[in-house]
BALOTI-279381 format. One record per residue: residue in one letter; x, y, z of N, C-alpha, C in turn. Coordinates in steps of 0.2 Angstrom, whole numbers, padded with zeros to 4 digits, always signed. Layout:
BEGIN
AXYZXYZXYZ/...
END
This chain:
BEGIN
M+0187-0650+0463+0191-0650+0457+0196-0656+0457/G+0197-0659+0451+0201-0665+0451+0208-0664+0450/K+0212-0669+0448+0219-0668+0447+0220-0662+0442/V+0226-0659+0443+0227-0653+0439+0233-0655+0434/N+0233-0653+0428+0238-0654+0423+0241-0647+0422/V+0247-0645+0422+0250-0639+0421+0254-0640+0414/C+0253-0636+0409+0256-0637+0403+0260-0630+0401/I+0266-0631+0400+0270-0625+0399+0274-0625+0392/D+0273-0619+0389+0276-0618+0382+0281-0613+0383/I+0288-0615+0383+0293-0611+0383+0295-0609+0376/G+0293-0604+0373+0294-0602+0366+0300-0598+0365/N+0301-0595+0359+0307-0591+0357+0306-0584+0360/T+0300-0582+0360+0299-0575+0363+0295-0574+0369/S+0292-0579+0371+0288-0579+0378+0287-0586+0381/T+0285-0586+0387+0283-0592+0390+0276-0591+0393/K+0272-0596+0391+0265-0596+0393+0263-0603+0396/A+0258-0603+0400+0256-0610+0403+0248-0610+0403/A+0246-0616+0404+0239-0617+0405+0238-0623+0410/A+0233-0622+0414+0231-0627+0419+0224-0630+0417/Y+0224-0637+0417+0218-0640+0415+0216-0645+0421/S+0209-0646+0421+0207-0651+0426+0201-0654+0423/Q+0201-0661+0422+0196-0665+0419+0194-0663+0412/G+0199-0661+0409+0199-0659+0402+0197-0652+0400/E+0196-0648+0406+0193-0641+0405+0199-0636+0407/L+0200-0631+0403+0205-0626+0405+0202-0622+0411/I+0207-0622+0416+0205-0618+0422+0209-0612+0424/A+0215-0611+0420+0219-0605+0421+0224-0605+0415/Y+0225-0598+0414+0230-0597+0408+0235-0592+0411/H+0241-0592+0409+0246-0588+0412+0251-0586+0406/K+0252-0579+0405+0257-0577+0401+0259-0570+0403/P+0265-0569+0406+0270-0574+0406+0269-0579+0412/F+0274-0584+0412+0273-0589+0417+0280-0590+0420/G+0281-0590+0427+0288-0590+0430+0288-0595+0436/V+0293-0594+0440+0294-0599+0445+0289-0598+0450/E+0287-0592+0452+0281-0591+0457+0275-0595+0455/Q+0273-0595+0449+0267-0599+0447+0268-0606+0448/L+0274-0608+0445+0276-0615+0446+0276-0618+0453/N+0279-0614+0457+0279-0616+0464+0272-0617+0467/D+0267-0612+0465+0260-0613+0467+0257-0619+0465/Y+0258-0621+0459+0255-0627+0456+0259-0634+0459/R+0265-0633+0461+0268-0639+0464+0265-0640+0471/K+0263-0635+0475+0259-0636+0481+0253-0640+0480/Q+0250-0640+0474+0244-0643+0472+0245-0650+0470/D+0251-0652+0469+0254-0659+0467+0251-0660+0459/A+0252-0654+0456+0250-0655+0449+0255-0659+0444/T+0252-0662+0439+0256-0665+0434+0259-0660+0429/I+0265-0660+0428+0268-0654+0424+0271-0657+0417/L+0270-0654+0412+0273-0656+0405+0275-0650+0402/V+0281-0650+0399+0284-0643+0396+0286-0645+0389/S+0285-0640+0385+0287-0640+0378+0292-0634+0378/A+0299-0636+0377+0304-0630+0377+0307-0630+0370/S+0305-0625+0366+0308-0624+0360+0312-0617+0360/G+0311-0614+0366+0316-0608+0367+0319-0609+0374/K+0321-0604+0377+0325-0604+0383+0322-0600+0389/H+0322-0603+0395+0320-0599+0401+0324-0602+0406/P+0330-0600+0407+0335-0603+0412+0332-0603+0419/E+0329-0597+0421+0327-0597+0428+0322-0602+0429/L+0317-0603+0425+0311-0607+0426+0314-0614+0425/E+0318-0616+0420+0320-0622+0419+0324-0625+0425/A+0328-0621+0429+0331-0623+0434+0327-0627+0440/Y+0320-0625+0439+0316-0628+0444+0311-0633+0441/L+0313-0635+0435+0309-0641+0432+0314-0647+0432/E+0310-0653+0433+0313-0659+0433+0314-0662+0426/P+0320-0665+0424+0321-0668+0417+0315-0672+0415/S+0311-0676+0419+0306-0680+0417+0299-0676+0415/E+0300-0669+0417+0294-0665+0415+0294-0662+0408/F+0300-0663+0405+0301-0660+0398+0298-0665+0393/L+0294-0663+0388+0292-0667+0382+0298-0669+0378/T+0299-0675+0376+0304-0677+0371+0301-0681+0366/H+0305-0683+0361+0303-0688+0356+0302-0695+0359/E+0305-0696+0365+0304-0703+0368+0298-0703+0373/T+0294-0697+0374+0288-0697+0378+0283-0702+0374/A+0279-0705+0378+0274-0709+0375+0268-0705+0372/L+0267-0706+0366+0262-0702+0362+0257-0706+0359/P+0251-0702+0358+0245-0706+0354+0246-0706+0347/I+0252-0703+0344+0253-0703+0337+0260-0706+0336/E+0262-0708+0330+0268-0710+0328+0272-0704+0324/L+0279-0704+0326+0283-0699+0323+0287-0702+0317/N+0284-0701+0311+0287-0704+0305+0292-0699+0303/Y+0298-0698+0306+0303-0693+0305+0310-0696+0306/D+0314-0694+0302+0321-0697+0301+0325-0695+0307/T+0324-0689+0310+0328-0687+0316+0323-0685+0321/P+0320-0689+0325+0315-0687+0330+0318-0683+0335/H+0324-0685+0337+0328-0681+0342+0329-0674+0341/T+0328-0672+0335+0329-0665+0333+0322-0661+0332/L+0317-0665+0332+0310-0662+0331+0308-0657+0336/G+0306-0651+0334+0304-0646+0339+0298-0649+0344/R+0299-0648+0350+0294-0651+0355+0287-0647+0354/D+0287-0641+0351+0281-0638+0350+0278-0641+0344/R+0282-0643+0339+0279-0647+0333+0276-0653+0335/I+0279-0657+0340+0276-0663+0342+0269-0662+0346/A+0269-0657+0350+0263-0655+0354+0257-0653+0350/T+0259-0649+0345+0253-0646+0340+0251-0652+0336/A+0255-0657+0334+0252-0663+0330+0248-0667+0335/V+0249-0668+0341+0245-0671+0346+0238-0667+0347/G+0239-0661+0347+0233-0656+0348+0228-0657+0342/A+0231-0657+0336+0227-0658+0330+0224-0665+0330/F+0228-0670+0332+0225-0677+0332+0219-0677+0337/A+0220-0674+0343+0214-0674+0348+0208-0670+0345/I+0208-0666+0340+0202-0663+0337+0199-0668+0333/D+0202-0671+0329+0199-0676+0324+0205-0682+0323/A+0204-0687+0326+0209-0693+0325+0209-0696+0318/N+0204-0695+0314+0203-0698+0308+0205-0694+0302/A+0207-0688+0303+0208-0683+0298+0215-0682+0296/H+0216-0680+0290+0223-0678+0287+0223-0670+0289/W+0229-0668+0292+0229-0662+0295+0235-0658+0292/V+0234-0651+0291+0240-0647+0290+0240-0642+0296/I+0246-0642+0299+0247-0638+0305+0251-0632+0304/I+0248-0626+0305+0252-0620+0303+0254-0616+0309/D+0260-0614+0310+0262-0610+0315+0267-0605+0313/L+0264-0599+0312+0268-0593+0310+0270-0588+0316/G+0276-0589+0318+0279-0585+0323+0286-0582+0321/T+0290-0584+0326+0297-0582+0324+0299-0585+0318/C+0298-0592+0317+0298-0595+0310+0291-0597+0308/L+0291-0599+0302+0285-0603+0299+0286-0610+0299/T+0282-0614+0303+0282-0621+0302+0275-0623+0299/L+0276-0628+0295+0270-0631+0292+0271-0639+0292/D+0267-0642+0295+0267-0649+0296+0261-0653+0294/F+0262-0659+0292+0257-0664+0289+0256-0670+0294/L+0250-0671+0296+0248-0676+0300+0243-0681+0296/D+0246-0687+0295+0241-0691+0291+0238-0696+0296/K+0232-0694+0298+0228-0697+0304+0233-0697+0310/S+0235-0703+0312+0240-0704+0318+0247-0704+0316/R+0249-0702+0310+0256-0702+0308+0259-0695+0307/F+0263-0693+0311+0267-0686+0309+0272-0688+0304/M+0271-0684+0298+0275-0686+0292+0280-0681+0291/G+0281-0675+0295+0286-0670+0294+0283-0664+0291/G+0287-0659+0289+0284-0653+0286+0290-0649+0284/L+0289-0642+0285+0294-0637+0283+0295-0632+0289/I+0301-0629+0288+0303-0623+0293+0306-0618+0288/S+0303-0612+0288+0306-0606+0285+0305-0600+0289/P+0309-0595+0287+0309-0589+0291+0302-0586+0292/G+0301-0583+0298+0295-0579+0299+0295-0572+0297/V+0289-0569+0298+0288-0562+0295+0294-0557+0297/Q+0295-0556+0304+0300-0552+0306+0307-0554+0304/M+0309-0560+0304+0315-0563+0301+0316-0561+0294/R+0311-0561+0290+0312-0560+0283+0313-0552+0282/F+0310-0548+0286+0311-0541+0285+0318-0539+0287/K+0320-0542+0293+0327-0541+0296+0332-0543+0291/A+0331-0549+0288+0336-0552+0284+0338-0547+0278/M+0332-0544+0275+0333-0540+0269+0336-0533+0271/N+0335-0531+0277+0338-0525+0280+0346-0526+0281/V+0347-0532+0284+0354-0533+0287+0359-0535+0281/Y+0356-0539+0276+0360-0541+0271+0360-0537+0265/T+0358-0531+0265+0358-0527+0259+0361-0520+0261/A+0363-0516+0257+0365-0509+0258+0360-0504+0259/G+0354-0505+0255+0349-0500+0254+0342-0501+0256/L+0341-0507+0258+0334-0509+0260+0332-0507+0267/P+0327-0503+0268+0325-0501+0275+0322-0507+0279/L+0321-0507+0286+0318-0511+0290+0311-0508+0290/V+0306-0512+0288+0299-0509+0288+0294-0514+0292/E+0288-0511+0294+0283-0515+0298+0279-0519+0293/Q+0276-0524+0296+0272-0529+0292+0265-0525+0291/D+0262-0526+0285+0256-0523+0283+0253-0528+0278/Y+0248-0531+0280+0244-0536+0275+0239-0533+0271/T+0238-0526+0271+0233-0523+0267+0236-0521+0260/I+0243-0521+0260+0246-0519+0254+0247-0524+0249/S+0244-0523+0243+0244-0529+0238+0249-0527+0232/F+0250-0532+0228+0254-0532+0222+0251-0528+0217/P+0255-0523+0213+0262-0521+0214+0263-0516+0219/G+0268-0517+0223+0270-0511+0228+0272-0505+0224/K+0270-0499+0227+0271-0493+0224+0277-0489+0227/S+0280-0492+0231+0286-0489+0234+0291-0495+0237/T+0297-0493+0239+0301-0499+0241+0298-0502+0248/E+0296-0497+0252+0292-0500+0258+0287-0505+0256/Q+0282-0502+0252+0277-0507+0250+0279-0513+0247/S+0284-0513+0242+0287-0519+0239+0289-0524+0244/L+0293-0521+0249+0295-0526+0254+0289-0529+0258/Q+0284-0525+0260+0278-0528+0263+0275-0533+0259/V+0274-0532+0253+0271-0537+0248+0275-0543+0248/G+0282-0542+0247+0286-0547+0246+0286-0552+0252/V+0285-0549+0258+0285-0554+0264+0278-0556+0266/C+0273-0551+0267+0267-0553+0270+0263-0557+0265/Q+0262-0554+0259+0258-0558+0254+0262-0565+0251/S+0268-0564+0251+0272-0570+0249+0271-0576+0254/I+0271-0575+0260+0270-0580+0265+0263-0584+0264/G+0258-0579+0263+0252-0582+0261+0252-0587+0255/Y+0255-0585+0250+0255-0589+0244+0259-0595+0245/E+0264-0595+0249+0269-0600+0251+0264-0606+0254/I+0261-0604+0259+0256-0608+0263+0251-0611+0259/E+0248-0607+0255+0242-0609+0250+0245-0614+0245/G+0251-0613+0243+0254-0618+0238+0255-0625+0241/Y+0257-0626+0247+0258-0632+0250+0251-0635+0252/I+0246-0631+0254+0239-0634+0255+0236-0636+0248/R+0237-0633+0243+0235-0635+0236+0238-0642+0234/Q+0244-0642+0236+0248-0649+0234+0245-0654+0238/L+0244-0653+0244+0241-0659+0249+0234-0660+0247/N+0230-0655+0245+0223-0656+0243+0222-0661+0237/E+0227-0660+0233+0227-0665+0227+0228-0672+0229/R+0231-0673+0234+0232-0680+0236+0228-0683+0242/Y+0225-0679+0246+0221-0681+0252+0214-0677+0252/R+0209-0681+0252+0202-0679+0252+0200-0677+0260/G+0197-0671+0260+0195-0669+0267+0200-0667+0271/L+0205-0664+0268+0211-0661+0272+0209-0655+0277/K+0211-0655+0283+0209-0650+0288+0215-0646+0289/I+0214-0640+0291+0219-0635+0293+0218-0633+0300/V+0223-0633+0304+0223-0630+0311+0229-0625+0311/D+0227-0618+0312+0231-0613+0313+0233-0611+0320/C+0239-0612+0322+0240-0610+0329+0245-0604+0329/S+0245-0600+0324+0250-0594+0323+0249-0589+0328/S+0254-0585+0330+0254-0579+0334+0252-0573+0330/I+0253-0574+0323+0251-0569+0318+0245-0571+0314/K+0240-0567+0314+0234-0568+0310+0235-0570+0303/L+0233-0576+0300+0234-0577+0293+0228-0576+0289/H+0229-0574+0283+0223-0572+0279+0223-0577+0273/F+0218-0582+0273+0218-0587+0268+0214-0584+0262/G+0217-0586+0256+0213-0584+0250+0207-0588+0249/K+0202-0586+0244+0196-0589+0243+0196-0596+0241/E+0202-0597+0237+0202-0604+0235+0204-0609+0240/V+0205-0607+0246+0206-0612+0252+0200-0613+0255/K+0197-0619+0253+0190-0621+0255+0190-0626+0261/N+0196-0628+0263+0196-0633+0268+0193-0630+0275/E+0191-0635+0279+0189-0633+0286+0195-0630+0290/I+0195-0625+0293+0200-0621+0296+0199-0620+0304/F+0203-0623+0308+0202-0622+0315+0208-0617+0318/A+0206-0612+0321+0211-0607+0324+0212-0609+0332/R+0218-0611+0333+0220-0613+0340+0227-0610+0342/Q+0227-0604+0344+0233-0601+0346+0237-0605+0352/N+0233-0608+0356+0236-0612+0361+0236-0619+0360/L+0237-0621+0354+0237-0628+0352+0243-0632+0355/V+0249-0629+0357+0254-0632+0360+0252-0634+0367/L+0249-0630+0371+0246-0631+0377+0241-0637+0377/E+0236-0636+0372+0231-0642+0372+0234-0648+0371/G+0239-0649+0366+0243-0655+0365+0246-0658+0371/L+0250-0653+0374+0253-0656+0380+0248-0659+0385/N+0242-0656+0386+0237-0659+0391+0235-0665+0388/H+0234-0666+0382+0232-0673+0379+0237-0678+0380/I+0244-0676+0380+0249-0681+0381+0249-0683+0388/I+0248-0678+0393+0247-0680+0400+0242-0685+0401/E+0236-0684+0398+0230-0688+0399+0231-0695+0396/Y+0235-0695+0390+0236-0701+0387+0241-0706+0391/N+0246-0703+0394+0250-0706+0398+0247-0709+0405/A+0242-0705+0407+0239-0706+0414+0234-0713+0413/K+0232-0714+0406+0228-0720+0405+0232-0726+0403/K+0239-0725+0403+0243-0731+0401+0244-0736+0406/
END
Protein backbone atom coordinates (compact mmCIF):
# COMPACT_ATOMS: atom_id res chain seq x y z
CA MET A 1 0.00 0.00 0.00
CA GLY A 2 1.29 3.45 -0.90
CA LYS A 3 1.02 6.78 0.85
CA VAL A 4 -2.18 7.21 2.88
CA ASN A 5 -4.34 10.34 2.80
CA VAL A 6 -6.72 10.82 5.72
CA CYS A 7 -9.62 13.16 5.02
CA ILE A 8 -11.73 14.34 7.96
CA ASP A 9 -15.12 16.06 7.79
CA ILE A 10 -16.09 17.77 11.06
CA GLY A 11 -19.73 18.61 10.45
CA ASN A 12 -22.48 20.20 12.49
CA THR A 13 -23.91 16.87 13.65
CA SER A 14 -21.14 14.29 13.23
CA THR A 15 -17.49 13.74 12.35
CA LYS A 16 -16.51 11.23 9.71
CA ALA A 17 -13.31 10.38 7.89
CA ALA A 18 -11.98 8.36 4.99
CA ALA A 19 -8.52 7.02 4.18
CA TYR A 20 -7.36 6.84 0.58
CA SER A 21 -4.31 5.28 -1.01
CA GLN A 22 -3.41 5.66 -4.69
CA GLY A 23 -6.84 7.15 -5.37
CA GLU A 24 -8.74 4.25 -3.78
CA LEU A 25 -10.87 4.33 -0.63
CA ILE A 26 -9.30 1.96 1.90
CA ALA A 27 -11.23 2.83 5.08
CA TYR A 28 -14.25 4.80 6.23
CA HIS A 29 -14.94 5.92 9.81
CA LYS A 30 -18.09 7.37 11.37
CA PRO A 31 -17.65 8.54 14.04
CA PHE A 32 -13.98 9.49 13.94
CA GLY A 33 -11.96 10.49 16.97
CA VAL A 34 -8.53 10.87 18.57
CA GLU A 35 -7.81 7.13 18.72
CA GLN A 36 -8.21 6.66 14.98
CA LEU A 37 -6.24 9.84 14.30
CA ASN A 38 -3.31 8.57 16.36
CA ASP A 39 -3.37 5.25 14.50
CA TYR A 40 -3.01 7.08 11.19
CA ARG A 41 -0.27 9.36 12.56
CA LYS A 42 1.79 6.21 13.17
CA GLN A 43 1.48 5.51 9.42
CA ASP A 44 2.77 9.01 8.59
CA ALA A 45 -0.48 9.77 6.78
CA THR A 46 -1.21 13.10 5.13
CA ILE A 47 -4.18 14.70 6.88
CA LEU A 48 -6.63 17.33 5.65
CA VAL A 49 -9.66 18.52 7.58
CA SER A 50 -12.85 20.31 6.61
CA ALA A 51 -14.29 21.87 9.77
CA SER A 52 -17.76 23.32 9.33
CA GLY A 53 -18.71 22.23 12.85
CA LYS A 54 -16.84 21.72 16.13
CA HIS A 55 -15.03 18.75 17.67
CA PRO A 56 -12.80 20.30 20.38
CA GLU A 57 -11.29 17.02 21.59
CA LEU A 58 -10.18 16.00 18.09
CA GLU A 59 -9.18 19.51 17.04
CA ALA A 60 -6.75 19.71 19.97
CA TYR A 61 -4.71 16.95 18.29
CA LEU A 62 -4.70 18.53 14.83
CA GLU A 63 -2.12 20.93 13.45
CA PRO A 64 -3.24 24.31 12.01
CA SER A 65 -1.68 23.31 8.67
CA GLU A 66 -3.98 20.28 8.50
CA PHE A 67 -7.13 22.40 8.21
CA LEU A 68 -8.51 23.33 4.80
CA THR A 69 -8.81 27.11 4.35
CA HIS A 70 -9.50 29.51 1.49
CA GLU A 71 -5.73 29.95 1.22
CA THR A 72 -5.08 26.25 0.56
CA ALA A 73 -3.88 25.64 -3.01
CA LEU A 74 -6.86 24.39 -5.02
CA PRO A 75 -7.45 23.14 -8.56
CA ILE A 76 -10.38 25.57 -8.80
CA GLU A 77 -10.77 29.35 -8.48
CA LEU A 78 -12.93 30.79 -5.71
CA ASN A 79 -14.90 33.59 -7.35
CA TYR A 80 -16.37 34.66 -4.01
CA ASP A 81 -16.33 38.11 -2.42
CA THR A 82 -15.56 36.81 1.09
CA PRO A 83 -13.57 33.59 0.64
CA HIS A 84 -12.47 33.66 4.30
CA THR A 85 -16.13 33.10 5.27
CA LEU A 86 -16.76 30.34 2.75
CA GLY A 87 -17.65 27.02 4.39
CA ARG A 88 -14.80 24.54 4.10
CA ASP A 89 -17.28 21.81 3.22
CA ARG A 90 -18.51 23.93 0.29
CA ILE A 91 -14.92 24.31 -0.96
CA ALA A 92 -14.33 20.56 -0.67
CA THR A 93 -17.55 19.58 -2.47
CA ALA A 94 -16.77 21.99 -5.30
CA VAL A 95 -13.37 20.34 -5.77
CA GLY A 96 -15.07 16.94 -5.60
CA ALA A 97 -17.46 17.91 -8.39
CA PHE A 98 -14.58 19.31 -10.44
CA ALA A 99 -12.79 15.97 -10.08
CA ILE A 100 -15.80 14.11 -11.52
CA ASP A 101 -15.83 16.29 -14.67
CA ALA A 102 -13.54 19.30 -14.96
CA ASN A 103 -15.32 20.60 -18.08
CA ALA A 104 -18.87 20.59 -16.74
CA HIS A 105 -21.13 23.21 -15.23
CA TRP A 106 -22.16 21.86 -11.82
CA VAL A 107 -24.95 22.38 -9.32
CA ILE A 108 -23.79 21.03 -5.96
CA ILE A 109 -26.59 20.27 -3.52
CA ASP A 110 -26.13 19.48 0.17
CA LEU A 111 -29.24 19.15 2.32
CA GLY A 112 -28.38 18.58 5.95
CA THR A 113 -28.59 20.95 8.90
CA CYS A 114 -28.82 23.68 6.25
CA LEU A 115 -29.49 23.52 2.54
CA THR A 116 -26.59 24.71 0.41
CA LEU A 117 -26.77 24.91 -3.33
CA ASP A 118 -23.61 26.02 -5.14
CA PHE A 119 -22.69 26.63 -8.77
CA LEU A 120 -19.36 25.59 -10.26
CA ASP A 121 -18.71 27.01 -13.73
CA LYS A 122 -16.10 24.50 -14.88
CA SER A 123 -13.10 25.48 -12.72
CA ARG A 124 -14.69 28.59 -11.16
CA PHE A 125 -16.67 28.44 -7.95
CA MET A 126 -19.32 31.11 -8.45
CA GLY A 127 -21.11 31.03 -5.10
CA GLY A 128 -24.58 29.83 -4.21
CA LEU A 129 -27.17 29.91 -1.46
CA ILE A 130 -27.67 28.83 2.12
CA SER A 131 -31.13 28.32 3.60
CA PRO A 132 -32.59 26.40 6.56
CA GLY A 133 -32.60 22.60 6.38
CA VAL A 134 -35.59 20.34 6.99
CA GLN A 135 -35.40 20.05 10.79
CA MET A 136 -34.52 23.71 11.17
CA ARG A 137 -37.67 24.70 9.27
CA PHE A 138 -39.88 22.41 11.35
CA LYS A 139 -38.37 23.66 14.63
CA ALA A 140 -38.64 27.32 13.60
CA MET A 141 -42.38 27.04 12.96
CA ASN A 142 -42.86 25.25 16.28
CA VAL A 143 -40.73 27.70 18.32
CA TYR A 144 -41.88 30.96 16.74
CA THR A 145 -45.62 30.28 16.79
CA ALA A 146 -48.05 29.59 19.60
CA GLY A 147 -50.01 26.76 18.01
CA LEU A 148 -47.96 24.84 15.43
CA PRO A 149 -46.70 21.42 16.57
CA LEU A 150 -43.26 19.93 15.91
CA VAL A 151 -43.73 17.18 13.33
CA GLU A 152 -41.56 14.61 11.59
CA GLN A 153 -40.57 14.83 7.94
CA ASP A 154 -42.68 12.84 5.48
CA TYR A 155 -42.04 13.18 1.76
CA THR A 156 -45.05 11.04 0.83
CA ILE A 157 -47.56 13.75 1.79
CA SER A 158 -48.58 15.85 -1.20
CA PHE A 159 -50.42 19.16 -1.59
CA PRO A 160 -53.00 19.94 -0.29
CA GLY A 161 -52.31 18.80 3.27
CA LYS A 162 -55.48 17.56 4.98
CA SER A 163 -54.40 18.36 8.55
CA THR A 164 -52.12 20.84 10.26
CA GLU A 165 -49.48 18.13 10.55
CA GLN A 166 -49.72 17.29 6.86
CA SER A 167 -49.73 20.97 5.90
CA LEU A 168 -46.47 21.46 7.78
CA GLN A 169 -44.96 18.39 6.13
CA VAL A 170 -45.95 19.61 2.68
CA GLY A 171 -44.75 23.11 3.48
CA VAL A 172 -41.28 21.88 4.37
CA CYS A 173 -40.58 18.65 2.50
CA GLN A 174 -42.25 19.46 -0.80
CA SER A 175 -41.29 23.13 -0.79
CA ILE A 176 -37.57 22.36 -0.42
CA GLY A 177 -37.86 20.24 -3.57
CA TYR A 178 -39.53 23.06 -5.49
CA GLU A 179 -36.91 25.51 -4.20
CA ILE A 180 -34.07 23.36 -5.51
CA GLU A 181 -35.76 22.65 -8.82
CA GLY A 182 -36.44 26.35 -9.35
CA TYR A 183 -32.74 27.17 -9.18
CA ILE A 184 -31.88 24.22 -11.42
CA ARG A 185 -34.42 25.48 -13.97
CA GLN A 186 -32.87 28.96 -13.82
CA LEU A 187 -29.37 27.60 -14.48
CA ASN A 188 -30.57 25.23 -17.21
CA GLU A 189 -31.78 28.27 -19.13
CA ARG A 190 -28.22 29.66 -19.16
CA TYR A 191 -25.95 26.63 -19.28
CA ARG A 192 -26.15 23.64 -21.60
CA GLY A 193 -25.26 20.23 -20.18
CA LEU A 194 -25.60 21.31 -16.55
CA LYS A 195 -24.81 18.42 -14.18
CA ILE A 196 -26.03 17.91 -10.62
CA VAL A 197 -24.17 16.31 -7.74
CA ASP A 198 -26.18 15.59 -4.60
CA CYS A 199 -24.17 15.04 -1.41
CA SER A 200 -27.13 15.36 0.95
CA SER A 201 -27.57 13.37 4.14
CA ILE A 202 -31.31 13.43 3.35
CA LYS A 203 -32.55 11.68 0.22
CA LEU A 204 -33.80 14.15 -2.36
CA HIS A 205 -36.67 13.45 -4.72
CA PHE A 206 -36.31 15.27 -8.03
CA GLY A 207 -39.32 15.97 -10.25
CA LYS A 208 -39.65 14.44 -13.71
CA GLU A 209 -38.84 17.80 -15.30
CA VAL A 210 -35.27 17.59 -13.94
CA LYS A 211 -33.60 15.72 -16.78
CA ASN A 212 -30.01 16.65 -15.89
CA GLU A 213 -27.42 13.99 -15.21
CA ILE A 214 -27.44 13.48 -11.42
CA PHE A 215 -24.62 12.03 -9.33
CA ALA A 216 -25.20 10.89 -5.74
CA ARG A 217 -22.08 11.40 -3.61
CA GLN A 218 -22.82 11.43 0.14
CA ASN A 219 -19.10 11.61 0.93
CA LEU A 220 -18.22 14.31 -1.60
CA VAL A 221 -16.54 16.42 1.10
CA LEU A 222 -14.12 13.55 1.80
CA GLU A 223 -13.55 12.92 -1.91
CA GLY A 224 -12.83 16.60 -2.47
CA LEU A 225 -10.34 16.69 0.40
CA ASN A 226 -8.49 13.74 -1.09
CA HIS A 227 -8.27 15.47 -4.47
CA ILE A 228 -6.91 18.60 -2.77
CA ILE A 229 -4.18 16.55 -1.07
CA GLU A 230 -3.28 14.91 -4.39
CA TYR A 231 -3.28 18.27 -6.18
CA ASN A 232 -0.85 19.73 -3.66
CA ALA A 233 1.37 16.64 -3.77
CA LYS A 234 1.93 17.25 -7.49
CA LYS A 235 2.82 20.94 -7.10
